[in-house]
C-alpha positions as CSV (number, residue, x, y, z in Angstrom):
1,X,-0.4,-0.1,0.3
2,X,1.3,3.3,-0.5
3,X,-0.3,5.9,0.9
4,X,0.1,10.0,0.1
5,X,-0.7,12.7,2.8
6,X,-1.9,15.7,1.4
7,X,-1.7,19.0,3.3
8,X,-0.1,22.4,3.9
9,X,1.9,23.4,6.2
10,X,1.6,23.6,10.2
11,X,-0.9,21.0,9.7
12,X,0.3,18.3,12.5
13,X,1.7,17.1,9.7
14,X,5.1,15.8,10.9
15,X,4.1,14.4,13.9
16,X,1.0,12.4,11.7
17,X,4.4,11.0,10.1
18,X,5.9,10.6,13.3
19,X,3.2,7.9,14.1
20,X,3.2,6.2,11.2
21,X,6.7,5.6,11.5
22,X,6.1,3.7,14.9
23,X,4.4,1.3,12.7
24,X,6.9,-1.9,12.0
25,X,5.0,-2.6,8.7
26,X,5.3,1.1,7.9
27,X,8.8,3.4,5.7
28,X,8.0,6.8,5.5
29,X,9.0,9.2,3.1
30,X,9.0,13.1,4.0
31,X,7.9,16.6,2.2
32,X,9.0,14.1,-1.4
33,X,8.7,17.1,-3.8
34,X,10.5,20.3,-1.4
35,X,13.8,20.4,-3.7
36,X,12.0,20.5,-6.9
37,X,9.6,23.3,-5.7
38,X,12.5,25.1,-4.4
39,X,14.4,24.4,-7.6
40,X,11.5,25.5,-9.8
41,X,10.1,27.9,-8.2
42,X,13.7,30.7,-6.6
43,X,11.5,30.8,-3.6
44,X,13.1,32.3,-0.5
45,X,12.5,29.6,1.7
46,X,14.8,28.3,5.2
47,X,18.0,26.2,3.7
48,X,16.4,26.5,0.6
49,X,20.0,25.7,-1.1
50,X,20.5,22.5,1.6
51,X,17.5,21.2,0.6
52,X,18.2,21.4,-2.6
53,X,21.1,20.1,-2.3
54,X,20.1,16.5,-0.8
55,X,16.4,16.0,-2.3
56,X,15.4,15.1,-6.1
57,X,14.8,18.1,-8.2
58,X,13.4,16.4,-11.2
59,X,9.6,16.0,-10.6
60,X,9.2,13.4,-13.0
61,X,11.7,11.2,-10.9
62,X,10.2,12.0,-7.8
63,X,6.7,11.0,-8.9
64,X,8.5,7.9,-10.8
65,X,9.8,6.9,-6.8
66,X,6.1,7.8,-5.3
67,X,5.2,4.2,-7.1
68,X,7.7,2.3,-5.9
69,X,7.2,-0.4,-3.2
70,X,8.1,0.7,0.6
71,X,11.3,-1.7,1.0
72,X,11.5,-5.0,2.8
73,X,10.2,-6.5,5.1
74,X,7.8,-3.1,5.2
75,X,4.6,-3.5,3.1
76,X,2.9,0.2,3.8
77,X,4.7,3.3,2.3
78,X,3.0,6.5,3.9
79,X,4.3,9.7,2.3
80,X,4.1,13.6,4.0
81,X,3.0,15.4,0.9
82,X,2.3,19.1,0.4
83,X,0.1,20.5,-1.7
84,X,2.0,23.7,-2.6
85,X,4.5,22.0,-3.5
86,X,2.4,20.2,-6.5
87,X,3.9,23.4,-9.3
88,X,1.2,23.6,-12.8
89,X,3.5,21.1,-15.1
90,X,3.9,18.2,-12.4
91,X,2.1,15.7,-13.4
92,X,-0.4,14.1,-10.9
93,X,-1.0,11.7,-13.1
94,X,0.5,9.5,-10.8
95,X,-1.6,9.8,-7.8
96,X,-4.1,7.6,-9.1
97,X,-1.8,5.2,-8.6
98,X,-1.7,5.1,-4.3
99,X,-4.4,5.9,-1.7
100,X,-4.7,9.5,-1.4
101,X,-5.8,11.5,2.3
102,X,-6.0,14.2,2.9
103,X,-5.4,16.6,6.5
104,X,-6.5,19.3,7.4
105,X,-6.5,22.6,9.8
106,X,-8.3,25.5,10.6
107,X,-6.5,28.4,8.8
108,X,-5.8,30.6,12.0
109,X,-3.4,27.7,13.3
110,X,-1.6,26.7,11.0
111,X,-1.1,30.6,9.5
112,X,-0.1,31.5,13.7
113,X,2.1,28.7,13.2
114,X,3.4,29.2,9.9
115,X,4.4,33.1,11.0
116,X,6.5,32.4,13.5
117,X,9.2,30.3,11.0
118,X,9.0,32.6,8.5
119,X,8.3,36.2,8.5
120,X,6.7,36.9,5.0
121,X,3.2,34.4,4.1
122,X,0.9,34.4,1.3
123,X,-2.8,32.4,0.9
124,X,-0.4,30.6,-1.7
125,X,2.4,28.7,1.0
126,X,-0.2,27.4,3.1
127,X,-1.7,25.3,0.2
128,X,-5.6,25.5,0.6
129,X,-6.4,26.4,-2.6
130,X,-4.7,23.3,-3.4
131,X,-5.3,20.6,-1.2
132,X,-8.9,21.1,-2.2
133,X,-8.6,20.7,-5.5
134,X,-6.5,17.9,-5.5
135,X,-9.1,17.0,-3.5
136,X,-11.9,17.4,-5.6
137,X,-9.5,15.8,-9.0
138,X,-9.5,12.6,-6.0
139,X,-13.3,12.1,-5.7
140,X,-14.0,13.4,-9.4
141,X,-11.8,10.1,-10.0
142,X,-13.2,8.2,-7.3
143,X,-16.7,8.4,-7.4
144,X,-17.0,9.7,-3.9
145,X,-14.9,11.8,-1.7
146,X,-11.7,10.4,0.1
147,X,-10.9,10.4,3.6
148,X,-9.9,13.5,5.4
149,X,-8.7,13.3,8.7
150,X,-8.7,16.7,10.9
151,X,-5.8,18.0,13.1
152,X,-8.0,19.0,15.7
153,X,-9.7,15.6,16.4
154,X,-6.4,14.0,16.6
155,X,-5.6,15.9,19.2
156,X,-8.9,15.5,20.9
157,X,-8.4,11.8,21.0
158,X,-5.2,10.3,19.3
159,X,-6.5,6.7,20.0
160,X,-9.9,7.1,18.4
161,X,-8.6,9.6,15.1
162,X,-6.3,6.9,14.4
163,X,-7.8,4.0,14.9
164,X,-10.6,5.5,12.9
165,X,-8.1,7.1,10.0
166,X,-6.3,3.4,9.9
167,X,-9.7,1.8,9.3
168,X,-10.4,3.8,6.4
169,X,-7.4,3.1,4.6
170,X,-7.2,-0.4,5.3
171,X,-4.7,-0.7,8.4
172,X,-5.1,-2.0,11.5
173,X,-4.6,0.6,14.0
174,X,-1.4,0.0,16.0
175,X,-1.0,1.2,19.7
176,X,3.0,1.8,18.8
177,X,2.3,5.4,16.9
178,X,0.6,7.1,19.7
179,X,4.3,7.1,21.0
180,X,8.0,7.6,20.4
181,X,11.3,8.6,21.4
182,X,12.1,13.0,21.5
183,X,14.6,14.3,19.2
184,X,15.8,13.6,15.3
185,X,14.2,10.7,13.5
186,X,16.0,9.4,10.4
187,X,12.8,10.3,8.0
188,X,12.9,13.3,8.9
189,X,14.1,15.8,5.8
190,X,17.2,18.0,6.4
191,X,15.1,21.0,6.8
192,X,13.8,19.6,10.3
193,X,16.4,21.7,12.0
194,X,14.7,24.8,11.3
195,X,11.2,23.6,10.8
196,X,10.8,20.8,13.8
197,X,12.0,21.9,17.1
198,X,8.3,21.7,19.0
199,X,8.3,17.6,17.0
200,X,11.8,16.4,18.3
201,X,10.8,17.9,21.8
202,X,7.7,16.0,21.9
203,X,7.7,12.1,23.1
204,X,3.3,11.7,21.6
205,X,1.1,14.3,20.7
206,X,0.1,17.1,22.1
207,X,-3.0,17.7,24.3
208,X,-6.5,19.0,22.8
209,X,-6.0,23.2,21.3
210,X,-7.7,25.9,23.5
211,X,-9.9,29.0,21.6
212,X,-8.1,30.0,18.6
213,X,-5.7,32.4,18.5
214,X,-6.4,36.5,17.4
215,X,-4.4,37.1,14.4
216,X,-2.9,40.1,13.2
217,X,-5.4,42.3,10.2
218,X,-3.0,40.5,7.2
219,X,-3.1,37.0,8.6
220,X,-6.5,37.3,9.7
221,X,-7.0,38.6,5.4
222,X,-5.5,35.2,4.8
223,X,-7.3,33.1,6.9
224,X,-10.4,34.4,5.7
225,X,-9.0,34.0,2.3
226,X,-8.8,30.2,2.9
227,X,-12.0,29.3,4.7
228,X,-14.1,27.9,2.2
229,X,-11.5,25.7,0.8
230,X,-11.0,24.0,4.8
231,X,-14.8,24.3,5.2
232,X,-14.9,22.3,1.6
233,X,-13.2,19.5,3.6
234,X,-13.4,20.0,7.3
235,X,-17.4,18.8,5.8
236,X,-16.3,15.1,4.8
237,X,-13.8,14.9,7.7
238,X,-13.3,11.3,9.6
239,X,-16.2,11.7,12.2
240,X,-15.2,9.9,15.8
């Protein structure tokens, strides 16, 4: 089984990847298209040069590798994908041959977290519109919605949320997914030094979140601009 989990940045995506990495049957891949995205756009991202040097910059080659089987003896290949990495011209044909799932988070929380790591942010940076477009593409092909999980639901009850997510993916839940050792992990991208301080301090899922943070006006405007895209996917979120 190949699982492509699609989200934007700061969606609990690395934490969910860490959970799947604890499974004995699962290999994980952290943001396969990141280097190709940076190379194609020239965008100013933290550690961009190092990411490009360490990654695969040919999107066609990345797509081919996304369809490879998990290394033996593992049978599940979990891929953490960022929707905004899929630029116009990057072939999405490979997505028809994997199990696509979608991780979402309220825009206010995404923006509050993202702004702590990168001063400049736009709606395109957080990927909601592309996530909706990819969701609709997959749903049209399947004739029904693919799996959607909200990070708020995961943090409210990790065991229940992951049990349901695994079930809709066709996997048995493994309690090992609920905890891990603190610090970097071999599967982390080189960019983890900048982005992953919270996950490196963690040994499991954080407690439920409180009220959404108040945002300064420019970030609040972005949240308003992407809210319909979030709500579109939220309507299909897995019920616990």
